[in-house]
C-alpha positions in Angstrom: 151.8 53.4 -62.4 155.4 53.4 -63.9 154.2 55.4 -66.9 156.7 57.9 -68.3 155.5 61.4 -68.5 156.2 61.5 -72.2 153.8 58.5 -72.7 151.0 60.4 -71.0 151.5 63.7 -72.8 152.4 62.4 -76.2 149.9 60.0 -77.8 152.3 59.6 -80.8 155.1 58.3 -78.6 157.0 55.2 -79.8 157.7 53.5 -76.4 154.8 51.0 -76.6 151.9 53.3 -76.0 150.4 52.5 -79.4 148.8 56.0 -79.7 146.3 55.4 -76.9 144.5 58.6 -75.8 145.8 60.0 -72.5 142.2 60.1 -71.2 141.9 56.3 -71.8 145.2 55.8 -69.8 143.7 57.9 -67.0 140.5 55.8 -67.0 142.6 52.6 -66.9 144.6 54.0 -64.0 141.4 54.9 -62.2 140.0 51.4 -62.8 143.2 49.8 -61.5 143.1 51.9 -58.3 139.4 51.2 -57.7 139.8 47.5 -58.0 143.1 47.4 -56.1 141.5 49.3 -53.2 138.4 47.1 -53.3 140.5 43.9 -53.2 142.6 45.3 -50.3 139.5 46.2 -48.2 137.8 42.8 -48.9 140.9 41.0 -47.8 140.8 42.8 -44.5 137.2 41.9 -43.7 135.5 45.0 -45.2 132.0 44.5 -46.7 132.4 46.8 -49.7 128.7 46.7 -50.6 128.0 48.5 -47.3 129.5 51.7 -48.6 126.6 52.1 -51.0 124.0 50.9 -48.5 121.5 53.3 -46.9 122.1 52.0 -43.3 122.7 53.8 -40.0 126.2 55.1 -39.4 128.6 53.6 -36.8 129.8 55.5 -33.7 133.2 53.9 -33.8 134.2 53.7 -37.4 135.6 56.7 -39.3 136.3 57.0 -43.0 139.3 59.3 -43.7 139.1 60.8 -47.3 141.2 63.1 -49.4 144.4 62.0 -47.9 147.5 62.8 -50.0 149.2 60.1 -52.1 151.8 57.9 -50.3 150.2 58.5 -46.9 151.2 55.6 -44.7 149.2 53.6 -42.0 151.7 54.9 -39.4 150.8 58.6 -40.2 147.1 57.9 -39.9 147.5 55.9 -36.7 149.6 58.6 -35.0 146.9 61.2 -35.8 144.1 59.2 -34.3 145.8 57.3 -31.5 146.2 60.6 -29.6 142.4 60.6 -29.1 141.9 57.0 -27.9 142.5 53.3 -28.3 142.3 52.0 -31.9 141.1 48.5 -33.0 142.3 48.7 -36.6 143.6 51.2 -39.2 143.4 50.3 -42.9 145.1 52.2 -45.7 145.0 50.7 -49.2 148.1 50.8 -51.3 146.9 53.7 -53.4 146.2 55.7 -50.3 142.9 57.2 -51.5 141.0 56.4 -48.3 141.6 55.2 -44.8 139.4 53.3 -42.4 139.8 53.8 -38.6 137.9 51.9 -36.0 138.0 53.0 -32.3 137.4 50.8 -29.3 135.0 53.3 -27.7 132.4 55.6 -29.3 133.2 58.6 -27.1 136.8 58.5 -28.2 135.8 58.2 -31.8 133.5 61.3 -31.4 136.4 63.2 -29.8 138.7 62.3 -32.7 136.1 63.2 -35.3 135.6 66.7 -33.8 139.3 67.3 -33.3 140.6 66.1 -36.7 137.9 67.1 -39.1 139.4 69.3 -41.9 142.8 69.0 -40.4 145.6 69.6 -42.9 147.7 66.5 -43.8 150.6 67.2 -46.1 149.3 69.2 -49.0 145.6 68.2 -48.5 142.8 68.8 -46.1 141.3 65.5 -44.8 137.6 64.9 -44.8 136.0 62.6 -42.2 132.8 60.6 -42.4 131.2 58.1 -40.1 131.4 54.6 -41.6 128.3 52.5 -42.2 127.2 49.8 -39.8 128.1 46.3 -40.8 131.3 47.5 -42.5 133.4 44.7 -41.1 132.6 41.0 -41.5 135.4 39.7 -39.3 137.8 40.4 -36.4 140.8 42.7 -37.0 144.3 41.4 -37.4 146.8 42.8 -34.9 149.2 45.2 -36.6 152.8 45.6 -35.8 152.3 49.3 -35.5 150.3 49.1 -32.3 151.7 50.0 -28.9 152.7 47.3 -26.5 150.7 49.1 -23.8 147.4 48.6 -25.7 148.1 45.3 -27.4 146.8 43.2 -24.5 143.4 45.0 -24.4 143.2 44.7 -28.2 143.9 41.0 -28.1 141.1 40.5 -25.5 138.6 42.4 -27.7 139.7 40.5 -30.8 139.4 37.1 -29.0 135.8 38.1 -28.0 134.9 39.0 -31.5 136.4 35.8 -32.9 134.5 33.8 -30.4 131.2 35.5 -31.4 132.0 35.2 -35.1 132.9 31.5 -34.8 129.3 30.8 -33.6 127.9 32.3 -36.7 127.9 30.4 -40.0 129.3 31.9 -43.2 126.6 33.8 -45.0 126.3 35.3 -48.4 124.9 38.7 -49.5 121.2 39.2 -49.1 120.8 36.9 -46.1 121.2 39.3 -43.1 118.4 41.5 -41.7 119.1 44.7 -39.8 116.7 45.1 -36.9 116.3 48.5 -35.1 114.1 50.0 -32.4 115.0 47.1 -30.0 114.3 47.6 -26.4 117.6 48.1 -24.4 116.6 45.2 -22.3 116.5 42.8 -25.3 119.5 40.5 -25.4 121.0 38.3 -28.1 119.6 35.3 -26.3 116.2 36.8 -26.3 116.4 37.3 -30.1 117.4 33.7 -30.6 114.6 32.5 -28.4 112.0 34.5 -30.3 113.2 33.9 -33.9 115.3 30.8 -33.8 112.5 28.7 -35.2 112.2 30.7 -38.4 113.1 28.7 -41.6 116.8 28.6 -42.4 117.6 30.7 -39.3 121.4 31.1 -38.8 122.1 33.5 -36.0 120.9 36.6 -34.1 122.7 39.2 -32.1 122.2 42.5 -30.5 124.9 45.1 -31.2 126.5 46.3 -27.9 129.1 48.8 -26.7 131.2 49.1 -23.6 129.5 50.6 -20.6 131.5 53.7 -19.5 130.1 53.5 -16.0 130.6 49.8 -15.4 133.9 48.5 -16.8 133.6 45.1 -18.4 129.9 45.4 -18.9 128.1 45.9 -22.2 125.2 48.2 -23.2 122.7 47.5 -26.0 122.8 50.0 -28.9 119.1 49.4 -29.7 119.7 47.5 -32.9 120.9 44.1 -34.0 121.2 41.6 -36.9 119.4 38.3 -37.8 121.1 36.1 -40.3 119.7 33.3 -42.4 121.3 30.5 -44.4 119.7 31.6 -47.7 118.2 34.8 -49.2 114.7 33.2 -49.5 114.6 32.7 -45.8 115.7 36.3 -45.2 113.1 37.7 -47.6 110.3 35.7 -46.0 111.3 36.8 -42.5 111.5 40.4 -43.6 107.8 40.5 -44.1 106.8 38.6 -41.0 109.1 40.5 -38.6 108.2 44.0 -39.9 106.2 45.7 -37.1 106.5 42.7 -34.7 106.3 43.9 -31.1 109.1 42.5 -29.0 109.5 43.6 -25.3 107.1 46.5 -26.0 108.9 47.8 -29.1 107.7 47.6 -32.7 110.6 46.3 -34.8 111.8 48.1 -37.9 113.4 45.5 -40.2 115.3 45.8 -43.5 118.2 44.2 -45.3 121.6 44.9 -43.6 124.5 46.4 -45.4 125.9 43.1 -46.5 122.4 42.3 -47.9 121.9 45.5 -49.9 123.5 44.0 -53.0 120.0 43.1 -54.1 119.1 46.8 -53.9 122.2 48.3 -55.6 122.8 45.7 -58.3 119.4 44.2 -59.3 120.2 44.9 -62.9 123.6 43.2 -62.7 122.1 40.1 -61.0 119.2 39.9 -63.5 121.7 40.2 -66.4 123.9 37.5 -65.0 121.2 35.0 -65.7 121.4 35.9 -69.3 124.0 34.8 -71.7 124.1 37.9 -73.9 127.5 39.3 -74.8 126.2 42.7 -75.9 126.4 45.8 -73.7 125.2 49.4 -74.0 127.5 52.1 -72.7 125.7 55.4 -71.9 127.0 58.9 -71.0 130.0 58.5 -73.4 131.8 61.8 -73.9 131.2 63.4 -77.2 135.0 63.8 -77.7 135.6 60.0 -77.3 136.3 58.1 -80.4 135.6 54.5 -81.4 139.2 53.7 -80.8 139.1 55.1 -77.3 136.2 52.9 -76.4 137.9 49.8 -77.9 141.2 50.6 -76.1 139.4 51.0 -72.8 137.1 48.0 -72.8 139.4 45.7 -74.8 142.4 46.2 -72.6 140.4 45.5 -69.4 138.8 42.4 -70.8 142.1 41.1 -72.0 144.1 41.5 -68.8 141.4 39.9 -66.8 141.0 36.9 -69.1 144.8 36.4 -68.9 144.5 36.6 -65.0 147.3 39.2 -64.9 147.6 42.1 -62.5 145.8 45.1 -63.9 148.8 47.4 -63.9 148.6 50.4 -66.2 152.0 49.9 -67.8 153.2 51.7 -70.8 151.7 49.1 -73.1 148.1 49.7 -74.1 148.2 48.1 -77.5 145.9 45.1 -76.8 142.3 45.3 -78.0 141.3 42.3 -75.9 138.3 40.1 -76.8 135.9 42.7 -78.2 134.0 41.5 -81.2 132.6 44.8 -82.4 132.2 48.4 -81.3 129.6 50.8 -82.7 129.6 54.4 -81.8 126.5 56.0 -83.5 127.0 59.5 -84.9 124.7 62.3 -86.0 124.6 63.7 -89.5 127.1 66.4 -88.5 129.6 63.7 -87.5 129.2 64.3 -83.7 128.7 61.1 -81.6 125.3 60.6 -79.9 126.7 59.9 -76.4 126.3 56.1 -76.3 128.0 53.0 -77.7 127.1 49.4 -78.5 129.7 46.7 -77.6 129.8 43.0 -78.4 132.3 40.7 -76.7 133.6 37.3 -77.9 132.4 35.5 -74.7 130.1 36.2 -71.8 133.0 36.0 -69.4 134.9 38.8 -71.2 131.7 40.9 -71.0 131.3 40.3 -67.3 134.9 41.0 -66.6 134.7 44.4 -68.4 131.4 45.2 -66.6 132.8 44.4 -63.2 136.0 46.5 -63.8 134.6 49.5 -65.5 131.2 50.1 -64.0 132.6 52.9 -61.7 135.1 54.4 -64.2 135.1 57.9 -65.6 136.2 58.9 -69.1 136.9 62.6 -69.8 135.1 63.5 -66.6 131.9 61.5 -67.4 130.8 58.5 -65.4 130.3 55.6 -67.8 126.9 53.9 -67.3 126.9 50.2 -68.4 123.8 48.2 -69.1 123.3 44.8 -70.6 121.5 44.4 -73.9 119.0 41.6 -73.2 118.3 38.9 -75.7 115.0 40.5 -76.8 116.7 43.9 -77.3 119.2 42.8 -80.0 117.6 44.6 -82.9 118.7 48.1 -83.6 115.3 49.7 -82.9 115.1 48.1 -79.5 118.6 49.1 -78.6 117.9 52.7 -79.7 114.8 52.7 -77.5 116.8 51.3 -74.5 119.4 54.0 -75.0 116.7 56.7 -75.2 117.6 57.8 -78.7 115.4 59.5 -81.2 111.7 60.4 -81.0 108.6 58.3 -80.4 110.2 55.9 -77.9 113.2 55.5 -80.1 111.2 54.2 -83.1 111.6 57.4 -85.2 114.8 59.2 -86.0 115.4 62.9 -86.8 114.8 63.9 -90.4 112.8 60.9 -91.3 109.5 61.4 -93.2 106.3 60.7 -91.3 102.7 60.6 -92.5 100.6 63.4 -91.2 96.8 63.2 -91.0 95.2 66.6 -91.5 91.6 65.5 -91.5 89.0 64.3 -89.1 88.0 60.7 -88.2 86.4 60.2 -91.7 89.0 62.1 -93.7 91.1 60.3 -96.3 94.8 60.1 -95.5 96.8 62.9 -97.1 100.1 62.6 -99.0 103.3 62.2 -97.0 104.8 65.4 -95.7 108.3 66.1 -94.6 108.8 68.0 -91.3 
């Protein structure tokens, strides 16, 4: 990150750090790495939302985790190519994770068994099967591939590009994942059966190479049906659930690229609002008001200026935050949440997008929008789960206590 060691360790340094807490610098570095990795994967055809989706796992895609910093694509490729032919290898600039896709499932299984918990440099790598629907397009041929296998890769890529060219561009929430298909069901059969549905876009059965018959394909028992809009997909989900096709009752749900409606309903609902206020939960008790302002203000500023989010040695900008409130108890200790207000909705959305997966002092920050009807202090306290009586009563406040029966007169106020 081009940050001098003295800047990290000495918050009073005079080289442009402006006294920013080292924990905030670490959070900004994490934010930069997360978004840099996300941008890299999306530019290479990866559907990032599929990582959080509860979908079946692929037999040919392997996620390689816990790799040491500065691990190159060549190193990963050399490790896995010994077990079979690779379609693509992706290693983001930060080198925190790698994605490897094999041409054949049996070769991927062999590599998984042979390389799990293998030592790489000063780390032990962890392997995990990637989710189905991880890639939205065909791979790009890499200069690191062997000349011997480039022709077979080019053939496979051409086939994938031809199949993708027939499918229109679709957005999140418009693709259905269909499983329990009969092995005799083909893509043409799916199109024939469901091509008349409103806003139908495409249908395909997922296949794999037949090891006994070279050049032939075998059905994997599941497929995808795409629609031009999310309304069409939602209506089809109900009508296709349990439908019997070729003797098999279909099980249908949103595919990985459509699970954004599941994992970010609150974010979508909030996007319709124009509020500029945000609630930050799970804030470390050690964090100060200045730490919160430095973290959120810096991120909103660099995004509004459309600059690269590099964590340089200058953290002195407070961005476009209008106000920061960090409630405290009577003893002076913070309550573990904060209220933020940004100058514009765009600044608020930028900060939400960048920081929703960030940790501060080991705690994962939980961001929520303060809806228009929750602008008063009591409503915000209730939303944050603060105090007693659904947030309406605060500790130490006097309350009226009725000691009598239904007909008894109210007694005088008593303090707990």
